[in-house]
DRENPA-3360 file (N, C-alpha, C; in nm, 2 decimals, always signed):
BEGIN
1 = XXXXXXXX = -4.46/+7.70/-0.52/-4.46/+7.56/-0.56/-4.34/+7.50/-0.59 ~ -4.27/+7.60/-0.68/-4.13/+7.55/-0.72/-4.02/+7.55/-0.61 ~ -4.04/+7.65/-0.52/-3.96/+7.64/-0.40/-3.98/+7.51/-0.30 ~ -4.12/+7.47/-0.29/-4.15/+7.36/-0.24/-4.07/+7.23/-0.27 ~ -4.09/+7.22/-0.43/-4.03/+7.11/-0.48/-3.88/+7.11/-0.47 ~ -3.82/+7.23/-0.47/-3.67/+7.26/-0.45/-3.63/+7.22/-0.32 ~ -3.72/+7.24/-0.22/-3.68/+7.20/-0.07/-3.70/+7.04/-0.05 ~ -3.79/+6.99/-0.13/-3.82/+6.85/-0.11/-3.69/+6.78/-0.17;
9 = XXXXXXXX = -3.65/+6.81/-0.29/-3.55/+6.75/-0.37/-3.42/+6.77/-0.28 ~ -3.41/+6.88/-0.23/-3.29/+6.93/-0.15/-3.29/+6.83/-0.04 ~ -3.38/+6.80/+0.03/-3.39/+6.71/+0.16/-3.34/+6.56/+0.11 ~ -3.39/+6.51/+0.00/-3.36/+6.41/-0.06/-3.21/+6.39/-0.09 ~ -3.15/+6.49/-0.14/-3.00/+6.48/-0.19/-2.92/+6.49/-0.06 ~ -2.96/+6.55/+0.04/-2.89/+6.57/+0.16/-2.89/+6.43/+0.23 ~ -3.00/+6.36/+0.25/-3.04/+6.24/+0.29/-2.95/+6.13/+0.23 ~ -2.95/+6.14/+0.08/-2.88/+6.04/+0.01/-2.74/+6.06/+0.04;
17 = XXXXXXXX = -2.69/+6.18/+0.03/-2.54/+6.20/+0.08/-2.50/+6.15/+0.20 ~ -2.60/+6.18/+0.31/-2.56/+6.12/+0.43/-2.54/+5.98/+0.45 ~ -2.64/+5.91/+0.38/-2.64/+5.76/+0.36/-2.51/+5.73/+0.30 ~ -2.46/+5.79/+0.20/-2.35/+5.73/+0.13/-2.23/+5.77/+0.21 ~ -2.23/+5.87/+0.27/-2.11/+5.91/+0.37/-2.10/+5.81/+0.49 ~ -2.21/+5.78/+0.55/-2.22/+5.68/+0.66/-2.16/+5.56/+0.62 ~ -2.20/+5.50/+0.49/-2.16/+5.37/+0.44/-2.00/+5.39/+0.42 ~ -1.96/+5.49/+0.36/-1.83/+5.50/+0.33/-1.74/+5.49/+0.47;
25 = XXXXXXXX = -1.80/+5.57/+0.57/-1.73/+5.58/+0.69/-1.73/+5.44/+0.75 ~ -1.84/+5.35/+0.75/-1.85/+5.24/+0.81/-1.75/+5.13/+0.74 ~ -1.74/+5.14/+0.61/-1.64/+5.05/+0.54/-1.50/+5.07/+0.56 ~ -1.47/+5.21/+0.58/-1.35/+5.25/+0.63/-1.30/+5.21/+0.77 ~ -1.41/+5.21/+0.86/-1.39/+5.18/+1.00/-1.38/+5.05/+1.00 ~ -1.45/+4.96/+0.92/-1.44/+4.82/+0.93/-1.30/+4.77/+0.88 ~ -1.24/+4.84/+0.79/-1.12/+4.80/+0.74/-1.01/+4.83/+0.81 ~ -1.02/+4.95/+0.90/-0.94/+4.98/+1.01/-0.93/+4.89/+1.12;
33 = XXXXXXXX = -1.04/+4.82/+1.15/-1.05/+4.72/+1.26/-0.99/+4.60/+1.24 ~ -0.96/+4.55/+1.11/-0.86/+4.45/+1.08/-0.73/+4.48/+1.04 ~ -0.64/+4.45/+1.15/-0.49/+4.48/+1.12/-0.44/+4.44/+0.97 ~ -0.34/+4.50/+0.93/-0.30/+4.46/+0.80/-0.25/+4.33/+0.81 ~ -0.17/+4.30/+0.92/-0.12/+4.16/+0.94/-0.21/+4.03/+0.93 ~ -0.33/+4.07/+0.95/-0.43/+3.97/+0.97/-0.52/+3.96/+0.85 ~ -0.51/+4.06/+0.76/-0.60/+4.04/+0.64/-0.54/+3.91/+0.55 ~ -0.66/+3.86/+0.49/-0.62/+3.75/+0.41/-0.59/+3.62/+0.48;
41 = XXXXXXXX = -0.64/+3.61/+0.60/-0.61/+3.49/+0.67/-0.76/+3.45/+0.72 ~ -0.78/+3.35/+0.77/-0.91/+3.28/+0.83/-0.96/+3.17/+0.79 ~ -1.07/+3.14/+0.79/-1.13/+2.99/+0.74/-1.26/+3.02/+0.68 ~ -1.27/+2.96/+0.56/-1.39/+2.96/+0.49/-1.45/+2.81/+0.50 ~ -1.58/+2.80/+0.58/-1.63/+2.66/+0.59/-1.65/+2.60/+0.48 ~ -1.63/+2.47/+0.46/-1.66/+2.39/+0.36/-1.74/+2.27/+0.41 ~ -1.82/+2.27/+0.50/-1.89/+2.16/+0.56/-1.96/+2.07/+0.47 ~ -1.93/+1.96/+0.47/-1.99/+1.85/+0.38/-1.92/+1.81/+0.26;
49 = XXXXXXXX = -1.81/+1.89/+0.23/-1.72/+1.88/+0.14/-1.60/+1.78/+0.17 ~ -1.54/+1.71/+0.07/-1.44/+1.61/+0.09/-1.32/+1.66/+0.06 ~ -1.21/+1.63/+0.14/-1.07/+1.65/+0.11/-1.02/+1.55/+0.02 ~ -0.92/+1.56/-0.06/-0.84/+1.47/-0.14/-0.76/+1.37/-0.06 ~ -0.81/+1.24/-0.05/-0.74/+1.15/+0.03/-0.62/+1.09/-0.05 ~ -0.60/+1.11/-0.18/-0.49/+1.08/-0.25/-0.37/+1.18/-0.26 ~ -0.38/+1.29/-0.19/-0.26/+1.40/-0.15/-0.16/+1.30/-0.09 ~ -0.03/+1.33/-0.13/+0.11/+1.26/-0.09/+0.17/+1.34/+0.01;
57 = XXXXXXXX = +0.22/+1.29/+0.12/+0.30/+1.35/+0.21/+0.42/+1.25/+0.26 ~ +0.49/+1.29/+0.37/+0.57/+1.21/+0.43/+0.54/+1.21/+0.58 ~ +0.55/+1.09/+0.64/+0.52/+1.09/+0.77/+0.65/+1.11/+0.87 ~ +0.62/+1.11/+1.00/+0.72/+1.13/+1.10/+0.82/+1.04/+1.07 ~ +0.83/+0.94/+1.00/+0.92/+0.84/+0.99/+0.99/+0.85/+0.85 ~ +0.96/+0.95/+0.77/+1.03/+0.98/+0.63/+0.97/+0.89/+0.53 ~ +0.85/+0.82/+0.57/+0.78/+0.73/+0.47/+0.67/+0.79/+0.38 ~ +0.68/+0.78/+0.27/+0.58/+0.85/+0.17/+0.45/+0.79/+0.20;
65 = XXXXXXXX = +0.33/+0.86/+0.23/+0.21/+0.82/+0.26/+0.10/+0.92/+0.18 ~ -0.02/+0.86/+0.17/-0.11/+0.94/+0.12/-0.22/+0.95/+0.23 ~ -0.30/+1.05/+0.24/-0.41/+1.08/+0.35/-0.49/+0.97/+0.36 ~ -0.51/+0.89/+0.26/-0.60/+0.76/+0.26/-0.56/+0.66/+0.37 ~ -0.43/+0.66/+0.40/-0.38/+0.57/+0.50/-0.45/+0.59/+0.63 ~ -0.50/+0.71/+0.65/-0.54/+0.74/+0.79/-0.71/+0.75/+0.79 ~ -0.76/+0.73/+0.68/-0.90/+0.72/+0.66/-0.96/+0.60/+0.63 ~ -1.00/+0.52/+0.73/-1.08/+0.38/+0.69/-1.21/+0.38/+0.65;
73 = XXXXXXXX = -1.26/+0.50/+0.65/-1.41/+0.49/+0.61/-1.50/+0.48/+0.74 ~ -1.45/+0.45/+0.85/-1.53/+0.45/+0.98/-1.47/+0.53/+1.07 ~ -1.36/+0.53/+1.13/-1.34/+0.60/+1.24/-1.31/+0.77/+1.19 ~ -1.35/+0.86/+1.26/-1.35/+1.00/+1.24/-1.19/+1.04/+1.27 ~ -1.17/+1.16/+1.21/-1.02/+1.20/+1.22/-1.04/+1.35/+1.27 ~ -0.95/+1.35/+1.37/-0.93/+1.51/+1.42/-0.79/+1.55/+1.32 ~ -0.83/+1.65/+1.26/-0.73/+1.71/+1.14/-0.69/+1.84/+1.17 ~ -0.55/+1.87/+1.18/-0.47/+1.98/+1.20/-0.41/+2.05/+1.08;
81 = XXXXXXXX = -0.40/+2.16/+1.05/-0.31/+2.24/+0.97/-0.23/+2.34/+1.05 ~ -0.10/+2.29/+1.09/-0.01/+2.37/+1.19/+0.13/+2.38/+1.12 ~ +0.21/+2.43/+1.19/+0.35/+2.40/+1.16/+0.43/+2.37/+1.31 ~ +0.53/+2.30/+1.30/+0.58/+2.23/+1.41/+0.67/+2.32/+1.48 ~ +0.74/+2.41/+1.41/+0.83/+2.51/+1.46/+0.74/+2.66/+1.51 ~ +0.61/+2.64/+1.50/+0.53/+2.74/+1.54/+0.56/+2.82/+1.69 ~ +0.59/+2.94/+1.70/+0.63/+2.98/+1.84/+0.51/+3.02/+1.92 ~ +0.39/+3.01/+1.88/+0.30/+3.05/+1.96/+0.16/+2.97/+1.93;
89 = XXXXXXXX = +0.07/+3.00/+1.84/-0.06/+2.97/+1.82/-0.08/+2.80/+1.81 ~ -0.01/+2.75/+1.73/-0.02/+2.60/+1.70/+0.01/+2.52/+1.81 ~ +0.12/+2.58/+1.90/+0.14/+2.49/+2.04/-0.01/+2.52/+2.12 ~ -0.06/+2.64/+2.12/-0.17/+2.63/+2.21/-0.30/+2.56/+2.17 ~ -0.31/+2.55/+2.03/-0.40/+2.46/+1.95/-0.39/+2.32/+1.99 ~ -0.27/+2.27/+1.98/-0.24/+2.11/+2.00/-0.27/+2.10/+2.15 ~ -0.21/+2.18/+2.25/-0.23/+2.17/+2.38/-0.37/+2.17/+2.43 ~ -0.45/+2.26/+2.38/-0.60/+2.27/+2.39/-0.65/+2.11/+2.36;
97 = XXXXXXXX = -0.63/+2.08/+2.23/-0.67/+1.95/+2.20/-0.63/+1.83/+2.30 ~ -0.52/+1.83/+2.34/-0.48/+1.73/+2.45/-0.55/+1.74/+2.56 ~ -0.60/+1.87/+2.61/-0.65/+1.89/+2.73/-0.80/+1.82/+2.71 ~ -0.85/+1.85/+2.58/-1.00/+1.82/+2.56/-0.99/+1.66/+2.55 ~ -0.93/+1.61/+2.49/-0.95/+1.46/+2.45/-0.89/+1.36/+2.56 ~ -0.81/+1.42/+2.65/-0.76/+1.34/+2.77/-0.88/+1.29/+2.85 ~ -0.98/+1.39/+2.85/-1.10/+1.37/+2.95/-1.20/+1.27/+2.89 ~ -1.19/+1.22/+2.78/-1.29/+1.13/+2.69/-1.28/+0.99/+2.72;
105 = XXXXXXXX = -1.38/+0.93/+2.71/-1.37/+0.77/+2.71/-1.32/+0.71/+2.59 ~ -1.33/+0.80/+2.46/-1.28/+0.75/+2.35/-1.13/+0.77/+2.34 ~ -1.07/+0.69/+2.24/-0.91/+0.68/+2.26/-0.86/+0.70/+2.11 ~ -0.76/+0.77/+2.10/-0.69/+0.80/+1.96/-0.64/+0.66/+1.94 ~ -0.66/+0.62/+1.81/-0.60/+0.50/+1.74/-0.71/+0.39/+1.77 ~ -0.79/+0.39/+1.85/-0.89/+0.29/+1.88/-1.03/+0.34/+1.81 ~ -1.07/+0.47/+1.86/-1.19/+0.51/+1.82/-1.17/+0.64/+1.71 ~ -1.08/+0.70/+1.70/-1.04/+0.82/+1.62/-0.91/+0.83/+1.59;
113 = XXXXXXXX = -0.86/+0.90/+1.48/-0.73/+0.93/+1.44/-0.69/+1.07/+1.47 ~ -0.58/+1.11/+1.49/-0.52/+1.25/+1.50/-0.44/+1.27/+1.37 ~ -0.45/+1.36/+1.28/-0.36/+1.37/+1.18/-0.33/+1.53/+1.17 ~ -0.19/+1.56/+1.18/-0.16/+1.69/+1.15/-0.09/+1.70/+1.04 ~ -0.09/+1.82/+0.95/-0.01/+1.84/+0.84/+0.05/+1.98/+0.84 ~ +0.18/+1.98/+0.84/+0.25/+2.11/+0.85/+0.24/+2.20/+0.73 ~ +0.21/+2.33/+0.75/+0.18/+2.42/+0.63/+0.31/+2.47/+0.60 ~ +0.42/+2.45/+0.66/+0.55/+2.50/+0.60/+0.61/+2.37/+0.53;
121 = XXXXXXXX = +0.63/+2.40/+0.40/+0.71/+2.29/+0.32/+0.87/+2.29/+0.34 ~ +0.91/+2.36/+0.44/+1.05/+2.36/+0.47/+1.06/+2.26/+0.58 ~ +0.97/+2.22/+0.65/+0.98/+2.13/+0.78/+1.01/+2.00/+0.73 ~ +1.09/+1.92/+0.80/+1.14/+1.79/+0.76/+1.06/+1.69/+0.87 ~ +1.06/+1.55/+0.82/+1.02/+1.45/+0.92/+1.08/+1.44/+1.06 ~ +1.20/+1.47/+1.07/+1.25/+1.47/+1.21/+1.18/+1.58/+1.29 ~ +1.15/+1.69/+1.24/+1.09/+1.79/+1.32/+0.95/+1.75/+1.36 ~ +0.89/+1.68/+1.27/+0.75/+1.64/+1.29/+0.76/+1.50/+1.39;
129 = XXXXXXXX = +0.87/+1.44/+1.39/+0.88/+1.32/+1.49/+0.90/+1.38/+1.63 ~ +0.97/+1.48/+1.64/+1.01/+1.53/+1.77/+0.88/+1.61/+1.82 ~ +0.81/+1.66/+1.75/+0.70/+1.73/+1.81/+0.56/+1.61/+1.83 ~ +0.57/+1.51/+1.76/+0.49/+1.41/+1.78/+0.51/+1.32/+1.89 ~ +0.64/+1.31/+1.94/+0.67/+1.25/+2.07/+0.64/+1.33/+2.18 ~ +0.65/+1.45/+2.17/+0.62/+1.53/+2.27/+0.46/+1.52/+2.32 ~ +0.38/+1.50/+2.20/+0.25/+1.50/+2.24/+0.19/+1.36/+2.27 ~ +0.26/+1.26/+2.22/+0.24/+1.12/+2.26/+0.26/+1.11/+2.42;
137 = XXXXXXXX = +0.37/+1.18/+2.46/+0.40/+1.19/+2.62/+0.29/+1.26/+2.69 ~ +0.24/+1.36/+2.63/+0.14/+1.44/+2.69/-0.01/+1.37/+2.70 ~ -0.01/+1.30/+2.60/-0.15/+1.21/+2.59/-0.14/+1.10/+2.68 ~ -0.04/+1.03/+2.68/-0.02/+0.92/+2.79/-0.12/+0.83/+2.79 ~ -0.15/+0.75/+2.67/-0.24/+0.65/+2.67/-0.17/+0.52/+2.59 ~ -0.19/+0.40/+2.63/-0.11/+0.29/+2.57/-0.12/+0.27/+2.42 ~ -0.25/+0.32/+2.36/-0.26/+0.29/+2.22/-0.23/+0.44/+2.15 ~ -0.19/+0.52/+2.21/-0.18/+0.67/+2.15/-0.08/+0.68/+2.04;
145 = XXXXXXXX = +0.02/+0.59/+2.06/+0.11/+0.59/+1.94/+0.05/+0.53/+1.80 ~ -0.05/+0.47/+1.82/-0.11/+0.40/+1.71/-0.22/+0.52/+1.63 ~ -0.25/+0.61/+1.70/-0.37/+0.69/+1.66/-0.30/+0.86/+1.63 ~ -0.19/+0.89/+1.66/-0.13/+1.02/+1.63/-0.03/+1.01/+1.50 ~ -0.06/+1.11/+1.40/+0.04/+1.10/+1.28/+0.08/+1.25/+1.25 ~ +0.20/+1.30/+1.25/+0.24/+1.43/+1.22/+0.31/+1.41/+1.08 ~ +0.26/+1.49/+0.95/+0.31/+1.48/+0.83/+0.37/+1.60/+0.78 ~ +0.45/+1.58/+0.68/+0.51/+1.71/+0.62/+0.48/+1.69/+0.47;
153 = XXXXXXXX = +0.50/+1.79/+0.39/+0.48/+1.78/+0.24/+0.54/+1.89/+0.16 ~ +0.50/+1.88/+0.03/+0.55/+2.00/-0.07/+0.43/+2.10/-0.07 ~ +0.48/+2.21/-0.13/+0.38/+2.33/-0.11/+0.24/+2.29/-0.19 ~ +0.26/+2.23/-0.31/+0.14/+2.19/-0.39/+0.05/+2.11/-0.32 ~ +0.09/+2.02/-0.25/-0.01/+1.93/-0.16/-0.08/+2.00/-0.04 ~ +0.02/+2.08/+0.02/-0.02/+2.17/+0.13/-0.12/+2.26/+0.08 ~ -0.11/+2.34/-0.02/-0.19/+2.43/-0.06/-0.35/+2.38/-0.11 ~ -0.32/+2.25/-0.17/-0.46/+2.19/-0.21/-0.54/+2.15/-0.09;
161 = XXXXXXXX = -0.47/+2.08/+0.02/-0.57/+2.04/+0.13/-0.62/+2.17/+0.21 ~ -0.53/+2.27/+0.22/-0.56/+2.39/+0.27/-0.68/+2.47/+0.19 ~ -0.69/+2.47/+0.08/-0.78/+2.51/+0.00/-0.91/+2.43/+0.02 ~ -0.89/+2.30/+0.03/-1.02/+2.22/+0.02/-1.07/+2.24/+0.17 ~ -1.01/+2.27/+0.27/-1.09/+2.29/+0.40/-1.13/+2.43/+0.41 ~ -1.06/+2.51/+0.36/-1.09/+2.66/+0.38/-0.99/+2.73/+0.47 ~ -0.88/+2.68/+0.49/-0.78/+2.75/+0.58/-0.69/+2.84/+0.52 ~ -0.70/+2.97/+0.54/-0.62/+3.06/+0.47/-0.52/+3.13/+0.56;
169 = XXXXXXXX = -0.39/+3.12/+0.52/-0.28/+3.16/+0.59/-0.19/+3.23/+0.50 ~ -0.08/+3.30/+0.55/+0.02/+3.37/+0.47/+0.15/+3.37/+0.55 ~ +0.28/+3.39/+0.50/+0.39/+3.40/+0.54/+0.42/+3.55/+0.59 ~ +0.44/+3.59/+0.72/+0.46/+3.71/+0.75/+0.62/+3.74/+0.75 ~ +0.66/+3.81/+0.67/+0.82/+3.84/+0.65/+0.88/+3.93/+0.78 ~ +0.80/+4.02/+0.82/+0.85/+4.10/+0.93/+0.85/+4.02/+1.06 ~ +0.75/+3.94/+1.08/+0.75/+3.84/+1.21/+0.83/+3.72/+1.20 ~ +0.85/+3.70/+1.06/+0.94/+3.56/+1.05/+0.85/+3.44/+1.08;
177 = XXXXXXXX = +0.72/+3.44/+1.06/+0.62/+3.32/+1.10/+0.50/+3.34/+1.01 ~ +0.43/+3.23/+1.03/+0.31/+3.21/+0.94/+0.20/+3.29/+1.01 ~ +0.11/+3.36/+0.96/+0.00/+3.42/+1.01/-0.11/+3.33/+0.96 ~ -0.17/+3.29/+1.08/-0.30/+3.20/+1.05/-0.40/+3.20/+1.16 ~ -0.51/+3.16/+1.17/-0.59/+3.14/+1.27/-0.60/+3.02/+1.35 ~ -0.67/+3.00/+1.48/-0.66/+2.88/+1.53/-0.78/+2.82/+1.52 ~ -0.78/+2.70/+1.44/-0.89/+2.61/+1.42/-0.84/+2.47/+1.40 ~ -0.94/+2.37/+1.43/-0.92/+2.23/+1.40/-1.03/+2.18/+1.33;
185 = XXXXXXXX = -1.02/+2.05/+1.28/-1.14/+2.00/+1.19/-1.16/+1.87/+1.23 ~ -1.30/+1.84/+1.23/-1.33/+1.70/+1.24/-1.38/+1.65/+1.12 ~ -1.31/+1.53/+1.07/-1.36/+1.48/+0.96/-1.41/+1.34/+0.97 ~ -1.51/+1.29/+0.87/-1.55/+1.16/+0.87/-1.45/+1.05/+0.83 ~ -1.47/+0.93/+0.83/-1.37/+0.83/+0.79/-1.35/+0.83/+0.63 ~ -1.47/+0.89/+0.56/-1.44/+0.90/+0.42/-1.38/+1.02/+0.38 ~ -1.34/+1.11/+0.47/-1.28/+1.24/+0.44/-1.36/+1.36/+0.41 ~ -1.49/+1.33/+0.49/-1.58/+1.45/+0.45/-1.57/+1.55/+0.58;
193 = XXXXXXXX = -1.57/+1.66/+0.56/-1.55/+1.79/+0.66/-1.68/+1.79/+0.73 ~ -1.69/+1.74/+0.86/-1.79/+1.74/+0.94/-1.82/+1.87/+1.04 ~ -1.69/+1.90/+1.10/-1.72/+2.00/+1.20/-1.59/+2.08/+1.19 ~ -1.59/+2.22/+1.24/-1.49/+2.30/+1.26/-1.49/+2.37/+1.41 ~ -1.37/+2.36/+1.47/-1.36/+2.42/+1.60/-1.26/+2.55/+1.59 ~ -1.31/+2.65/+1.68/-1.21/+2.76/+1.67/-1.16/+2.78/+1.81 ~ -1.06/+2.88/+1.81/-1.01/+2.93/+1.96/-0.90/+2.83/+2.00 ~ -0.87/+2.85/+2.13/-0.77/+2.78/+2.18/-0.82/+2.71/+2.32;
201 = XXXXXXXX = -0.97/+2.67/+2.32/-1.00/+2.60/+2.42/-1.13/+2.52/+2.35 ~ -1.13/+2.39/+2.38/-1.22/+2.30/+2.30/-1.31/+2.21/+2.39 ~ -1.42/+2.25/+2.45/-1.49/+2.17/+2.55/-1.51/+2.02/+2.52 ~ -1.47/+1.94/+2.62/-1.46/+1.79/+2.60/-1.60/+1.75/+2.54 ~ -1.70/+1.81/+2.60/-1.84/+1.75/+2.55/-1.85/+1.78/+2.41 ~ -1.83/+1.90/+2.36/-1.84/+1.93/+2.22/-1.76/+1.84/+2.13 ~ -1.64/+1.84/+2.18/-1.55/+1.76/+2.10/-1.58/+1.61/+2.07 ~ -1.64/+1.56/+2.20/-1.68/+1.42/+2.21/-1.79/+1.40/+2.11;
209 = XXXXXXXX = -1.91/+1.47/+2.12/-2.03/+1.47/+2.04/-1.98/+1.48/+1.90 ~ -1.89/+1.57/+1.85/-1.87/+1.61/+1.73/-1.78/+1.47/+1.67 ~ -1.70/+1.40/+1.73/-1.64/+1.28/+1.70/-1.74/+1.16/+1.69 ~ -1.83/+1.16/+1.78/-1.94/+1.06/+1.76/-2.02/+1.08/+1.64 ~ -2.07/+1.20/+1.62/-2.14/+1.26/+1.49/-2.06/+1.20/+1.37 ~ -1.92/+1.23/+1.36/-1.84/+1.19/+1.25/-1.84/+1.05/+1.24 ~ -1.84/+0.98/+1.35/-1.83/+0.83/+1.35/-1.96/+0.76/+1.31 ~ -2.06/+0.83/+1.28/-2.19/+0.79/+1.23/-2.23/+0.67/+1.31;
217 = XXXXXXXX = -2.22/+0.64/+1.44/-2.27/+0.53/+1.52/-2.18/+0.41/+1.53 ~ -2.05/+0.44/+1.47/-1.97/+0.33/+1.46/-1.89/+0.33/+1.56 ~ -1.87/+0.42/+1.66/-1.77/+0.44/+1.79/-1.86/+0.47/+1.88 ~ -1.81/+0.46/+2.01/-1.87/+0.50/+2.14/-1.97/+0.39/+2.18 ~ -2.01/+0.39/+2.32/-2.09/+0.30/+2.38/-2.23/+0.34/+2.35 ~ -2.34/+0.25/+2.42/-2.48/+0.29/+2.40/-2.49/+0.42/+2.49 ~ -2.42/+0.45/+2.59/-2.45/+0.58/+2.65/-2.41/+0.69/+2.56 ~ -2.29/+0.68/+2.49/-2.25/+0.78/+2.39/-2.36/+0.79/+2.28;
225 = XXXXXXXX = -2.42/+0.70/+2.25/-2.52/+0.72/+2.14/-2.63/+0.79/+2.19 ~ -2.66/+0.77/+2.32/-2.77/+0.84/+2.38/-2.73/+0.99/+2.38 ~ -2.62/+1.01/+2.44/-2.56/+1.14/+2.45/-2.56/+1.21/+2.29 ~ -2.53/+1.15/+2.18/-2.56/+1.20/+2.04/-2.68/+1.24/+2.02 ~ -2.78/+1.16/+2.06/-2.94/+1.17/+2.03/-2.98/+1.30/+2.10 ~ -2.92/+1.33/+2.22/-2.97/+1.45/+2.29/-2.91/+1.59/+2.24 ~ -2.81/+1.59/+2.18/-2.73/+1.71/+2.14/-2.75/+1.74/+2.00 ~ -2.74/+1.87/+1.97/-2.77/+1.93/+1.84/-2.68/+2.03/+1.82;
233 = XXXXXXXX = -2.62/+2.04/+1.70/-2.52/+2.14/+1.66/-2.58/+2.27/+1.62 ~ -2.57/+2.38/+1.70/-2.61/+2.51/+1.65/-2.53/+2.59/+1.58 ~ -2.55/+2.61/+1.46/-2.46/+2.68/+1.37/-2.42/+2.82/+1.40 ~ -2.51/+2.89/+1.46/-2.51/+3.03/+1.49/-2.39/+3.05/+1.61 ~ -2.40/+2.95/+1.70/-2.30/+2.96/+1.81/-2.17/+2.88/+1.78 ~ -2.18/+2.79/+1.69/-2.06/+2.70/+1.67/-2.06/+2.59/+1.78 ~ -2.17/+2.56/+1.87/-2.16/+2.48/+1.98/-2.25/+2.39/+1.96 ~ -2.24/+2.26/+2.04/-2.34/+2.18/+2.06/-2.44/+2.20/+2.17;
241 = XXXXXXXX = -2.58/+2.20/+2.15/-2.67/+2.23/+2.25/-2.75/+2.11/+2.29 ~ -2.80/+2.10/+2.43/-2.90/+2.00/+2.46/-3.04/+2.04/+2.42 ~ -3.09/+1.95/+2.34/-3.23/+1.98/+2.30/-3.34/+1.92/+2.40 ~ -3.41/+2.01/+2.46/-3.51/+1.99/+2.56/-3.61/+1.87/+2.52 ~ -3.64/+1.90/+2.37/-3.75/+1.80/+2.31/-3.70/+1.66/+2.30 ~ -3.59/+1.65/+2.28/-3.51/+1.53/+2.24/-3.50/+1.45/+2.39 ~ -3.46/+1.55/+2.49/-3.43/+1.49/+2.61/-3.57/+1.44/+2.69 ~ -3.68/+1.51/+2.66/-3.82/+1.48/+2.72/-3.84/+1.35/+2.66;
249 = XXXXXXXX = -3.84/+1.33/+2.52/-3.87/+1.20/+2.44/-3.80/+1.09/+2.49 ~ -3.67/+1.11/+2.52/-3.57/+0.99/+2.57/-3.62/+0.98/+2.71 ~ -3.64/+1.06/+2.79/-3.69/+1.03/+2.93/-3.83/+0.98/+2.93 ~ -3.92/+1.01/+2.84/-4.05/+0.96/+2.83/-4.03/+0.80/+2.79 ~ -3.94/+0.77/+2.70/-3.93/+0.62/+2.65/-3.87/+0.55/+2.76 ~ -3.79/+0.61/+2.84/-3.71/+0.53/+2.96/-3.82/+0.51/+3.07 ~ -3.90/+0.60/+3.08/-4.00/+0.59/+3.19/-4.09/+0.47/+3.16 ~ -4.14/+0.46/+3.04/-4.24/+0.35/+3.00/-4.15/+0.23/+3.00;
257 = XXXXXXXX = -4.03/+0.23/+2.95/-3.95/+0.10/+2.97/-3.94/+0.06/+3.11 ~ -3.91/+0.14/+3.21/-3.89/+0.10/+3.34/-4.03/+0.05/+3.40 ~ -4.14/+0.14/+3.38/-4.26/+0.10/+3.43/-4.31/-0.04/+3.37 ~ -4.27/-0.08/+3.24/-4.31/-0.20/+3.19/-4.22/-0.31/+3.25 ~ -4.11/-0.28/+3.28/-4.03/-0.37/+3.36/-4.06/-0.41/+3.49 ~ -4.09/-0.30/+3.56/-4.16/-0.29/+3.70/-4.28/-0.38/+3.70 ~ -4.38/-0.37/+3.61/-4.51/-0.43/+3.62/-4.48/-0.58/+3.57 ~ -4.41/-0.60/+3.47/-4.36/-0.75/+3.45/-4.31/-0.81/+3.57;
265 = XXXXXXXX = -4.22/-0.74/+3.63/-4.16/-0.84/+3.74/-4.27/-0.85/+3.85 ~ -4.34/-0.76/+3.89/-4.47/-0.75/+3.99/-4.56/-0.88/+3.94 ~ -4.59/-0.88/+3.81/-4.69/-0.99/+3.77/-4.62/-1.12/+3.80 ~ -4.50/-1.15/+3.75/-4.43/-1.26/+3.76/-4.41/-1.32/+3.91 ~ -4.39/-1.21/+4.01/-4.39/-1.24/+4.16/-4.51/-1.28/+4.19 ~ -4.61/-1.22/+4.16/-4.76/-1.25/+4.20/-4.80/-1.38/+4.16 ~ -4.76/-1.42/+4.02/-4.80/-1.54/+3.97/-4.74/-1.65/+4.04 ~ -4.61/-1.63/+4.09/-4.52/-1.74/+4.14/-4.56/-1.76/+4.28;
273 = XXXX = -4.63/-1.66/+4.35/-4.69/-1.68/+4.48/-4.81/-1.75/+4.47 ~ -4.88/-1.72/+4.39/-5.02/-1.79/+4.35/-5.01/-1.93/+4.33 ~ -4.89/-1.96/+4.27/-4.88/-2.12/+4.23/-4.80/-2.20/+4.35 ~ -4.73/-2.11/+4.44/-4.67/-2.16/+4.54/-4.77/-2.23/+4.65;
% end
């Protein structure tokens, strides 16, 4: 009996040791999968939170401004945390945004604002202005110059807005550049964080629905409002998906409306003939 209990407890100890070893190996392996230069960067989503619109920066014309200038309570804002002398990722992010929004019937300045804040406190307004002019040329819409704004600021304000959005980055001395992720943010006109986009491609449909959603029905045509009704944001995939149930409901409503219109016209025509 004593040998039996010793055998049982021995198996339990071996199992426990195996589990602990497995967990240790897994944690080491996970840590090894994240390169040292990428540790400490990323995005912590703060959906529904507000950024401080009283934070002070300088615009591309070297004029002091607060973020409140670009948030009128109605129009949504495409918001970027980048730096203008970035040799790689920031350019990809801004280029992808241009590719996405150029195909929309929504227009910067009229329907939404585009605001970029440099994460590099060493950058000056003239650098911001040169970058802005390049993207206004690429956007190529008459009212574009009214809707694009590239800002620079002091480290304190940059850190505050970065923390509020959840954007984590750091200076890489060896590479002589900032290590950061590729992300853009959609905010409501009140400064509430509505949606995050990641990567270096942003589907036009997803971007448009996000702006319509953040605009809370104040922007877009009736067709756009129907589009917003049909799409739903899937948090697991970070994409907008077409809801079959909503589409069927909308289709049923339109069918009833069309049938009603048809019978009304037929009745009026018959009545006119009978009185003729």
